[in-house]
LOMIDREN-311943 format. One record per residue (C-alpha): residue in three letters; z, y, x. Coordinates in steps of 0.02 Angstrom, whole numbers, plus 50000, padded with zeros to 5 digits. Layout:
<mardos>
ALAZYX
...
</mardos>
This chain:
<mardos>
MET485814998548794
GLU485885005048972
LYS487605011449025
ASN487885028449106
PHE489465031149208
VAL489895049449241
ILE491005049449396
ASP492365062349428
THR492625069149604
ASN494355061449621
VAL493635043849604
LEU492535046449758
ILE494005053849855
HIS495055038749806
ASN493705026449861
PRO492085032149944
GLN491295015449899
ALA491515018749712
LEU489675023549701
TYR489285005049717
SER490514998549587
PHE489354999649436
ALA487974987149471
ASP486384987749364
ASN486925003949278
ASN486665022549300
VAL487935031849407
ILE487905050249357
LEU488565063349478
PRO488605080849400
ILE488095094549523
THR489885101249507
VAL490495085349593
ILE489325088749740
GLU490005106549751
GLU491805100249751
LEU491415087449886
ASP490635101249989
LYS492245111449982
LEU493305096250024
LYS492275090550174
ILE493145102750293
ASP494865095450253
GLY495615087250407
GLU496515073750307
LYS495945058850205
LYS495095069650072
GLY493925077450200
MET493505060850281
HIS493085052850114
ALA492095068050055
ARG491025067650212
GLN490735049050193
VAL490175050850013
LEU489035065650052
ARG488165055650188
GLU487825041750064
ILE487205054049934
ASP486055062250062
ARG485305045450102
LEU485015041749918
ILE484295058949881
LYS482865054449997
LYS482515040049877
GLY482385051649728
ALA484145053949661
LEU483775072149614
LYS482235067749510
LYS482025050549435
GLY483585042549509
ALA483805032349667
LYS483985013449666
MET485505007149759
ASP485704990549847
ASN486814983849707
GLY485464986549575
GLY486225002549507
THR485385019549499
LEU486145035649565
ILE485695051649472
ILE486215069149525
TYR486355078449359
ILE485975096949362
THR486625105149203
SER485225109149081
PHE486245115248932
LYS487185131148892
THR489025131548939
SER489365139948772
GLU489045123048691
ILE490515114848781
PRO491915111248655
LEU493285116348778
THR494265132548800
ASP493965136048985
LYS492115132548999
GLU491995137549183
LEU493355125749244
ASN492575112649360
ASP493435098149272
ASN492735104149106
ARG490985106549176
ILE491015088449237
LEU491645082749067
ALA490275092748983
VAL488945082149067
ALA489675066248992
TRP489835074848823
HIS488015080948830
LEU487345063648874
LYS488365056548731
ARG487565069148611
GLU485845063248669
GLY486275045848605
LYS486595037748774
LYS487975025048806
VAL489165035048916
PHE490815031849003
PHE491815045049095
ILE492705038049249
SER494155047949321
LYS495825045649410
ASP496465061149319
VAL497385056049160
ASN497235073649086
ALA495345073349108
ARG495265056349023
ILE496285062948877
LYS495085077548855
ALA493585065948865
GLU494265054748728
ALA494635070148621
MET492795075048641
GLY492245057848584
VAL491765051548757
PRO492485034548809
ALA493535037148967
ARG494145024549094
ASP495205024549250
TYR494345018049407
GLU495005000349408
LYS494024990849538
GLN495554989949652
VAL496904988549519
VAL498214974949499
GLU499534972349365
TYR501144977949450
GLY502234970349313
ASN501614953149366
LEU501604956349554
PHE501854941049664
ARG503724939749706
GLY503544929349864
TRP504764916249800
LYS505114905649646
GLU506534895549573
VAL506314876649570
VAL507414863949480
VAL507284846249549
PRO508084829549503
LYS509744825949588
ILE508944812149694
ASP507654824449763
TYR508984837349800
GLU509994824349896
LYS508424819949995
LEU508204838450038
SER510024839550092
ARG509834824450207
GLU508124827850283
ASN507994846950263
LYS506264843850193
LEU505574840150020
PRO503724835549993
VAL502904844749847
LYS501254841749759
ASN500604859449734
GLY501004876249657
PHE501534885449815
LEU500634898349921
CYS500734900150111
ASN502414907050167
GLU503114906849990
PHE504974903749972
ALA505954893649846
GLN507704893249777
VAL507914874549748
LYS509244869149623
SER509854851849576
ASP509634847849391
ASP511474843149381
GLY511944860949426
LYS512924855649579
GLY511794860849721
MET510694875149781
ALA509664877449939
ILE508404890250000
CYS506764884150070
LYS505074889850133
TYR503414881450095
ASN502494873950243
SER500664871450200
GLU500314859750346
GLN501674847650292
ASN501444851750107
SER503324852350096
LEU504774864050064
ILE505744866250226
ARG507574871050212
ILE508114887050300
CYS509884892050343
ASP510774903750223
GLY511344916650349
CYS510684926250500
THR511174941750597
VAL509914954050671
MET510554968650776
GLY512224966650688
ILE511404967450515
LYS511664952850395
PRO510664949450236
LEU511674953550080
ASN510674942849959
MET509414928849953
GLU507884940149947
GLN508444949250103
ARG508654932450190
PHE506864928250145
ALA506284945250209
PHE507134942550378
ASP506274925650395
LEU504574934050377
LEU505004948850488
LEU505634937850631
ASN504174925550624
ASP502904930950755
ASP501554919750681
ILE501544930450523
LYS500554945950571
LEU500684955850409
VAL502234957550300
THR502434967750140
LEU504164972250076
VAL504134979749901
GLY505744985449821
GLN506744999049738
ALA507755012249831
GLY509205004649926
SER508504986949931
GLY508524987150121
LYS506664985550155
THR506534999250288
LEU508204995050368
MET507754976650387
ALA506024980650456
LEU506754992650586
CYS508144981250647
SER506954966450659
ALA505744976950760
LEU507134983050876
SER507724965250906
LYS505954960650960
ILE505674975251080
LEU507434975951155
SER507704957551192
LYS507754951551372
THR506024944051343
PRO505184957051229
VAL503894950551107
TYR503084967551078
GLU502834982151197
LYS503434995451077
LEU503844999950897
LEU502685011950805
VAL503365019250643
VAL502095027850529
ARG502325037550367
PRO500995045450256
ILE501275063950229
ILE501105067450042
PRO502385079249963
LEU502295093150093
GLY500505098150056
LYS498945095950159
ASP499745094950330
ILE501385095150426
GLY500775112050488
TYR501805119650347
LEU503365114950445
PRO503975125350593
GLY503865120350776
SER502845108150879
LYS502085092150810
GLU503595082350873
LYS504815094250789
LYS503815093950627
LEU503825074950628
ASN505715075050652
PHE505885083750482
TRP504775071050397
MET505465055850489
GLN507315059850461
PRO507575044750344
ILE506905033650483
PHE508085041450612
ASP509545039050491
ASN509155020550484
PHE508995019550674
ASP510705027650696
PHE511495015450574
ILE510715000350659
LEU511215005750835
LYS512995009550782
THR513104992650695
SER512444983050845
ILE513964985250957
SER513934966350977
ALA512094966651025
ARG512444959051197
GLN512904942851109
GLU511154942351035
GLY510294943851203
VAL509904962251178
VAL510144975051315
ALA511504985651233
SER511704999751359
ASP510955016851320
LEU510495011551144
THR510125028651070
VAL508605034350975
ASP508255048451099
ASN508315036651248
LEU507195023951162
MET505925037351118
ARG505965044851293
SER505645027551365
GLU504185025951241
LEU504895010051166
ILE504885019050998
GLU503515030450934
VAL503505039350766
GLU501885046050699
ALA501075053550546
LEU499725042650471
THR498425055850509
TYR498585053250697
ILE498285034450707
ARG496505035350642
GLY495295028550770
ARG496625020250877
SER496665002050930
ILE498474996350938
PRO498834979951030
ASN500514971451062
GLN501534982750949
PHE502684980850800
ILE502024993350672
ILE503024998750520
VAL502125008750385
ASP503475016350276
GLU503155023350100
ALA501545013250095
GLN501475014849905
ASN500715032149933
LEU499175024750017
THR497535019549936
PRO496805002149962
HIS495515010050078
GLU496875018050185
ILE497855001750197
LYS496264993050254
THR496015006550386
ILE497785004350452
ILE497734985450460
SER496054986050548
ARG496884996050688
ALA497914980850738
GLY497464973850908
GLU497914956950983
GLY499764952850971
THR500184966450843
LYS501254963850688
ILE501184975850540
VAL502514978350407
LEU502144988450250
THR503644994450150
GLY503715004249989
ASP504185006149806
PRO502705007249685
ASP503875015049557
GLN504065030349669
ILE502315036849703
ASP501975054849757
ASN500075053449770
PRO499365061049608
TYR497885049049606
LEU498875032949623
ASP500055022949514
ALA501005006549523
ASN499424996749484
SER498145005649594
ASN499085009449756
GLY498615000649916
LEU500284991649937
SER500184982349771
TYR498334978749799
THR498664971449972
VAL499984959549904
GLU498834952349772
ARG497304951049885
LEU498164942850034
LYS499544932249955
SER498674915649989
PHE498354918350176
GLY499424910750314
LEU499504926750419
PHE500304935850273
GLY502044935650198
HIS502814945550055
ILE504484947949967
LEU504874958149812
LEU506644964849833
SER507404967149661
LYS509194972049700
SER509854988449771
GLU511194985649903
ARG511435003849959
SER512975006849852
GLU513635004249677
LEU513185022249635
ALA511405020149702
SER511175004449598
LEU511785013549444
ALA510545027649472
VAL509075015749501
ASN509445005349348
GLU510005018249221
LEU509225035149263
</mardos>
């Protein structure tokens, strides 16, 4: 039997290409969805951009008959704009005029006609109501990964004593397979008397030993995972790094101090540092905050400035690292345009060459938004995405569907990419207690 997928508005806002995710089946858009998209199209943020994109696609397909017999799409599916032809009094819901319920009613009505129907929505409450009405409901899962099994970026390996001794002598241990590009390993001797940390080199098909310690702008790694993270952050051949971890794991601090070391050295690798954060909890826009754009951003970027202050105070010995230590203040660095902080909204359309870009709180971005950001990178640019998928403010995302988790799983086998999952909070004993027990 032919399948009919009734699509909620939030799915199209999440991913404008969702129309094409149901090959060889009917994609049903209730007229209420079109009305909601029309209201959203004037939004200056992501919602408006996605609404306009979807409406342009729908307009193109309407010319092929989507309002009458349905319009064939390139993927073999058929788009149908469904204009309600039943009485709202029939809807088995309390508020019959609520837009969500009117969309649900279309799926319910098609189900009553004997059609095989699925209701697709990012709204868990809408899915609950659909199931209560007898309509099978699904989340939009085309860009979903299983966060519980997310790639860690490293693995533990136990080797015979003779192999461990070879690694100790030659700082290299050939391996047969089982490693991805830029994956790390904690190598242990099977006699329990030795441990080394290594990184997989795909060209040599070997684990290459790396030193246990390093210091960047006065900051030292406090655990093995942080040491792995620094290796990725300081490697200019790796153009995209993702650091995923709980609060206090050091992901933002390490990214910032690595970036500063690259732009403040006597021979700078990058022209400037660009720090970007998505604006989610404060509403539609930073316009809700007082003052100029710069002042508004200062409110939102305060956690970044706190990290900068800590790094610069810690790097008193920066001269010893080849860094120009005079006038190391955030204000001076921003006035000299070596550091730029920006809301995600304002980098759309830009081409950004020769910069070190840090996207903080990236767990609040959709896969489509992450793709947009990475595609801004010009020649010589490095991008670092940091975030905690357990702390998501975007109502349409979760640990499995956010762009950060999706990026890790899609790119983990590529040489330009590196990733570390930071599992330990190093902020303080109290912070660790809160993360683990509350």
